[in-house]
N, C-alpha and C positions, 0 to 999 in steps of 0.2 A: 675647724669648728663644726659642731653638729648642727642639725636643723635648728634655726632660731625658733623660739617659742614665745607666743603671747598667751601662755597657758594652754591655749587650745591648738597650737600647731605641733601647742603642743606642742603643736605644733606641736605637746607635751609630747603636745602636743607633743608644739612647741613642740625641748625641750622634750631624742627623744624619742622605721618608724613607720608581695602586693596582696593586698588583702581584698577578697571579694566581699560583696554585700551579704546580707543575711542576718536577721535579728535573732538574738538568743534569749532564752528565758533565763530566770534567775535561780534555777534549781541546781542542785549539786551534780546533776547528770547532763549539764549543758554540753553541747558540742560547740567548741570554739569557732567563731567566725574566722574564715580564712582557710578552713580545711578543704574547700573546694578548689583551691588554687592548684596550678600545675607546679612542677618541680622548679620552675624558674621564679615562682612567686607571682606569676601573672594569672589573672582571672578574666574570663569573658565578661566585658562590661554589660550591665543591664541596658535595655533600650532607653533612649533619652525621653523623658517625659516633658510635660509642659513646664514653662517657666513658673516660678513662684508668683503668687498673687501680689501684684504691686499696687493694687487699687488704693490702698490706704498708706502705702509706704513707697514714696517716689524717690527717696534718696538712695543712690547707689555709690558705694565706695569700694575701690579695688586697691588692695595692698599686696605686697609681695615680700617674701622672705627668701634668703639665699643660703644654701648649705654648701659647706666645703667638702666636696665628695671624697677627696683623698687625704683630708686633714693635713695638708701641707700648704694650703693657700693657692695652689696653682690651678684648680679646677672647681668651679662653682656651678650649682644648678638652682633653678628657680621654682618656688612654690607660690601659687596665687591664692589669696584669701579674698572672697567677695562678700561684702555686707549689703544686703537688700533690706532696708529698714533696720530691724534689730536681729535679722537672721543671718548667720554666718555660713558660708559654703567653702569647701576645699576642693581643689582640682586633683585629688589624689590619683585618679585614674590616668592622668597624663604625666605621671611622675614615677615610672616603674621602679627606679632604684630604691626610693624611700617609701613607696606606696604602703607597705605594711605598717609603717610607723605613723602614717597619717590617718590610718583607720583605727583610732584609739578607743578602746573601751575604758570606762571609768567605773570602778567598783568602790562603793562605800560600805559601811557596816551592814546597811539594810537594802541597798539598791544596786542594780546592775544597769548602768547607762550604756546601752548598746550602740551600734553604728547604723546609719541609714543605708538602705539599699536602693533608694530612689534617686536616680541621676537626673539632674537638671542641666540646663545650659551653663550653669555656674559651678557645677560639680555636685558634691554631696553635702547635705546639711550637716553641720558639726555642732550647732548649738545656737543659743541666743546671747546677744551682746547688748548691754545697756551702757551707753556712753554718757558719763556725767563729768564734764570738765576734764580733769586729769585722771579720772577713774574709769576703767573698763571693767564691767561686771559681767562675768561669763557663767552661763549655765549650760552644761553639755547636753547634747542631743539625747533623747530617750524616746523609744517607740511607745513606751507606756506613760509618757508625760510626767516622769519623775522630775521634780524641780527643787529638791532639797539642797543639793550640793551647789554652792556658789563660790567661784574663784574670782578674786578681785585683783586687778593689776593697777598699780600706780604708774602712769605713763608720762613721759616728757616729750613734747614736740620739739624737734630740732630743725632749724632752718639750715639746709645744706648748701645753699647758693654759694658758689665760689670755693667751697671747701674740698679737700682731697678725698676722693673715694676711699683710698686705702686707710685713711685715719678713722673712718666711721663704720666700715664693713666688718673689720675684725681688729679690735683695739690691741689685743695681745700680739697678733702677727705684725701689726704696725709698730708697736713699741720695741719689738725685738728685731725689726727690719728683716723678717723672714724672707729668704731669697726668692722662692717661687712666688710668694705673695706680692712682693715689691716689683718683681719682673712683670707680673700680670697687670697690675694697676698703674705702675710707674707714677707719673705726676698728674694723672687725669683728675679733673675737677668736676664737681656737680654744676649743672646749669641753673639758671634762674628759675625759681619756682619749685626746686627739688626740696622735699621735706621727708622726715622719717619720724617714727615713734620709737622711743627707747623705753624698755620696761625697767623701772627703778626698783620696784618691790612687788611681791605677790603674796596674798594671804588666801586661806581657804576656811570655810565655815565648819568643815569636819574633815577627819582624816580620810584619805582615799588612796587607791592604787590604780595605776594605768597600765594597760598591756594591749598589744595588738593581737594577741592570741595567734601569733604567726607560726604556723607549723614547721617551717624550715628553720626556725630559731628556737625550737623546743629542745628540752633536755630530758635525759632518761631518769634522773633522780635529783634529789636535793644535793647529794654529794657531788654529782656530776657538775653542778653549777658552783656551789660554794666550797668544794673541796673539804678540807678538815676544819674550816671555820665553824664556830658554834652558831646555831640558828635558833630562832623562836618561831612559833606558829600562831597566826591569827586567822580569823575568819572574816571575809568580806563578801557580802551578797551570796553567801552559801558556798563560796570557794575557800579552800585552804590556801593561805598565803604564807610563804616562808620568808622570813626576814633575817638579816644578820643580827646576832645577839651580842657581839663584842661591844662592850660599853666604851671602848677606846676609839671606836670608829663612829663618832657622833653624827657625822654628816653623810653617812652612807645611805643612799636611797634605793639600793637594789632590792628588788622583790621577785619572788618566783611564785607564779600562780599555778596551782595544781588543778587539772581538769581532764577527766577521762583517761587517767593513767599517764598523762604527759605534764611537763612542767614548762610553763611559758615565762620568759623573762619580762620584767616590768619595772615600774618605779613606785616607791611609796612616798606619800606626803602626809605629814601630820596636820592637825587642825592648827590654825594660826599662821604665822609668817613662815613661808617656805623659800623665799628668795629675797635677797637684798644686794643689788649690784655693787653698791659702794662698800659694803662690808666684805664681800667676796673679792673685790678687785680694787683695793684702796690706792694702788699705784697706777691704775689705768684710767684713761679718759672715757668719755661717753662712747657708747656703741649702739648702733641702730638695730632694731628688731624687724620693723615693718616699714616699707618704703612706699611713698605715693607714686602716682603714675609717671610724673616727670622724672623722679629719681630712678625709677625702673628703666626708663629709656637710656639714661646715662650708664647704668650698670650693664644693661643688656647688650649695649654696643660693644662691651668688652668681654663679658663672661659667656655670652651665647654665640660667640664666633665659632665656626666649625673648626 
């Protein structure tokens, strides 16, 4: 399984992903963030600044998502998302393998939502989240305070107390009883107080493209990425974006963003509904995206073992 996404992990984050800081302008001559990384994808982290102002927002929530590093269920890594009031932070600097994909730029027709280069004790700001019952309403970070793009997740809270870890971390691995996955989690169960959030569906107010502008994942040309497949070109925030044009591939979300003579892989999302778990997985049970701190302790005891 790839990195779980609650839209912003993106996670797409989620959903999807080491990129250094550095804000970019929205002109055609942008230099993609991440170009200052070394050849391993690592970048020198900026100095830690003060914690965000919590004088008016005292509520702190810490969630985590887990990614299947080898895509075989045998090795997982952890990404932490911290919410201070309505501000979300990601610990991308502490997660070298997937760091590029956690530093995600959002491109709409008119605006470039860049990434923050200001590191706090909670990580880097990734956007604002408004929580209304079962709706999480996300606006990605922008150094220019753009706020037009809104991504809304319908979420379901699941009480995990006494339930099998394997059943809720990856529903597909569990249903097929994948060998490495079942060997890792065996019959371990969540303890009392463990909860998670499942994303049931996701909608967006306008079409957008996400990309980490990751130079080690750049391509030389459109053909280098798409081969002989037919493509179409659109413009997002001043960038040329190449999409697959084959009408038979209706659910393909691949995107190739052109900048400074390079082509960076990304994902395209239309306005409206972009994800529905039950439509995509009619034969699978529920699956968690973000875990509370008690659930994290149960999972960490297994997946973070040396």
